[in-house]
C-alpha positions as CSV (number, residue, x, y, z in Angstrom):
1,X,0.3,19.1,0.4
2,X,-3.0,18.5,-1.5
3,X,-3.6,15.4,0.6
4,X,-3.3,17.4,3.8
5,X,-5.7,20.1,2.6
6,X,-8.2,17.4,1.5
7,X,-7.9,15.6,4.9
8,X,-8.6,18.9,6.8
9,X,-11.6,19.6,4.7
10,X,-13.0,16.1,5.1
11,X,-12.5,16.1,8.9
12,X,-14.2,19.5,9.2
13,X,-17.3,18.6,7.2
14,X,-18.0,15.1,8.7
15,X,-18.8,16.3,12.2
16,X,-21.1,18.9,10.9
17,X,-23.1,16.3,9.0
18,X,-23.4,14.0,12.0
19,X,-24.5,16.8,14.3
20,X,-27.3,17.8,12.0
21,X,-28.6,14.2,11.7
22,X,-28.5,13.8,15.5
23,X,-30.6,17.0,16.0
24,X,-33.2,15.9,13.5
25,X,-33.4,12.4,14.9
26,X,-33.9,13.7,18.5
27,X,-37.2,15.5,17.9
28,X,-39.2,14.1,20.8
29,X,-42.0,16.6,20.7
30,X,-42.8,15.7,17.0
31,X,-43.9,12.2,17.9
32,X,-45.6,12.9,21.2
33,X,-48.1,15.6,20.2
34,X,-51.3,14.1,18.8
35,X,-52.3,15.1,15.3
36,X,-55.8,16.2,16.4
37,X,-54.3,19.2,18.2
38,X,-52.3,20.5,15.3
39,X,-53.4,23.2,12.9
40,X,-51.9,23.8,9.5
41,X,-51.7,27.0,7.5
42,X,-53.2,26.9,4.0
43,X,-52.6,29.5,1.3
44,X,-55.5,29.6,-1.2
45,X,-55.2,31.2,-4.6
46,X,-58.5,33.1,-5.2
47,X,-58.8,32.6,-9.0
48,X,-61.5,33.0,-11.6
49,X,-62.6,30.1,-13.8
50,X,-60.3,31.2,-16.6
51,X,-57.3,30.9,-14.2
52,X,-56.7,34.6,-13.4
53,X,-55.5,34.8,-9.8
54,X,-57.0,37.8,-8.0
55,X,-55.5,37.3,-4.6
56,X,-54.0,34.8,-2.1
57,X,-55.6,34.1,1.3
58,X,-53.9,32.4,4.2
59,X,-55.9,30.7,6.9
60,X,-55.5,28.0,9.5
61,X,-57.5,24.7,9.5
62,X,-57.3,21.5,11.5
63,X,-54.8,19.0,10.2
64,X,-57.4,16.2,10.4
65,X,-59.7,17.7,7.7
66,X,-60.0,15.9,4.4
67,X,-59.0,17.4,1.1
68,X,-62.6,18.2,0.2
69,X,-63.1,20.0,3.5
70,X,-59.9,22.0,3.0
71,X,-61.0,22.9,-0.5
72,X,-64.4,24.1,0.9
73,X,-62.7,26.2,3.5
74,X,-60.5,27.8,0.8
75,X,-63.6,28.6,-1.3
76,X,-65.3,30.1,1.7
77,X,-62.2,32.3,2.4
78,X,-62.1,33.4,-1.3
79,X,-65.8,34.1,-1.7
80,X,-65.7,37.8,-0.6
81,X,-62.8,38.5,-3.0
82,X,-64.5,36.8,-5.9
83,X,-67.9,38.5,-5.1
84,X,-66.2,41.9,-5.0
85,X,-64.5,41.3,-8.4
86,X,-67.8,40.2,-10.0
87,X,-69.5,43.3,-8.6
88,X,-66.7,45.5,-10.0
89,X,-67.1,44.0,-13.4
90,X,-70.9,44.4,-13.4
91,X,-70.6,48.0,-12.4
92,X,-68.1,48.6,-15.2
93,X,-70.4,46.9,-17.7
94,X,-73.4,49.0,-16.6
95,X,-71.3,52.2,-16.8
96,X,-70.1,51.4,-20.4
97,X,-73.7,50.5,-21.5
98,X,-75.0,53.8,-20.1
99,X,-72.2,55.7,-21.9
100,X,-72.9,53.8,-25.2
101,X,-76.6,54.8,-24.9
102,X,-75.6,58.4,-24.4
103,X,-73.2,58.2,-27.4
104,X,-76.0,56.9,-29.6
105,X,-78.3,59.8,-28.6
106,X,-75.6,62.4,-29.2
107,X,-75.6,64.5,-32.3
108,X,-73.3,63.2,-35.1
109,X,-69.9,64.8,-35.1
110,X,-70.6,66.9,-32.1
111,X,-68.3,67.6,-29.2
112,X,-70.6,65.7,-26.8
113,X,-70.3,62.6,-29.0
114,X,-66.5,62.9,-29.0
115,X,-66.4,63.4,-25.2
116,X,-68.7,60.3,-24.6
117,X,-66.6,58.1,-26.9
118,X,-63.4,59.2,-25.0
119,X,-65.1,58.3,-21.7
120,X,-65.9,54.9,-23.0
121,X,-62.3,54.3,-24.1
122,X,-61.0,55.5,-20.7
123,X,-63.4,53.2,-18.8
124,X,-62.4,50.2,-20.9
125,X,-58.7,51.0,-20.5
126,X,-59.0,51.4,-16.7
127,X,-60.9,48.1,-16.3
128,X,-59.0,45.2,-14.7
129,X,-57.8,42.5,-17.1
130,X,-60.3,39.9,-15.7
131,X,-63.3,42.1,-16.7
132,X,-62.3,42.4,-20.3
């Protein structure tokens, strides 16, 4: 009984394996199309120098480009994202510095001093992790 079940399973899986190999081996278009006309999709991780990934950009490039040229294209695609992140951090730093100056000028133990200190804490808590 077990031999019959095993034989049926073997006979049903063998043709499937051969048909898959035949389909892969008969790819005629793969070898005929020249490489110069092909484009590849690259997914670039836009990351800061400390390794924090801000976003991922996908773009197409020619398949014939070298690794250095692909890296340059990825840097060009990520430049607006990295510039925006740097500007966001600079704005946050300027705002916190302004609040610290206002806090130093406020009267000691006043409501204004407490309010400015709370605003500083809120600004630092709301900051993205890459700005800290």
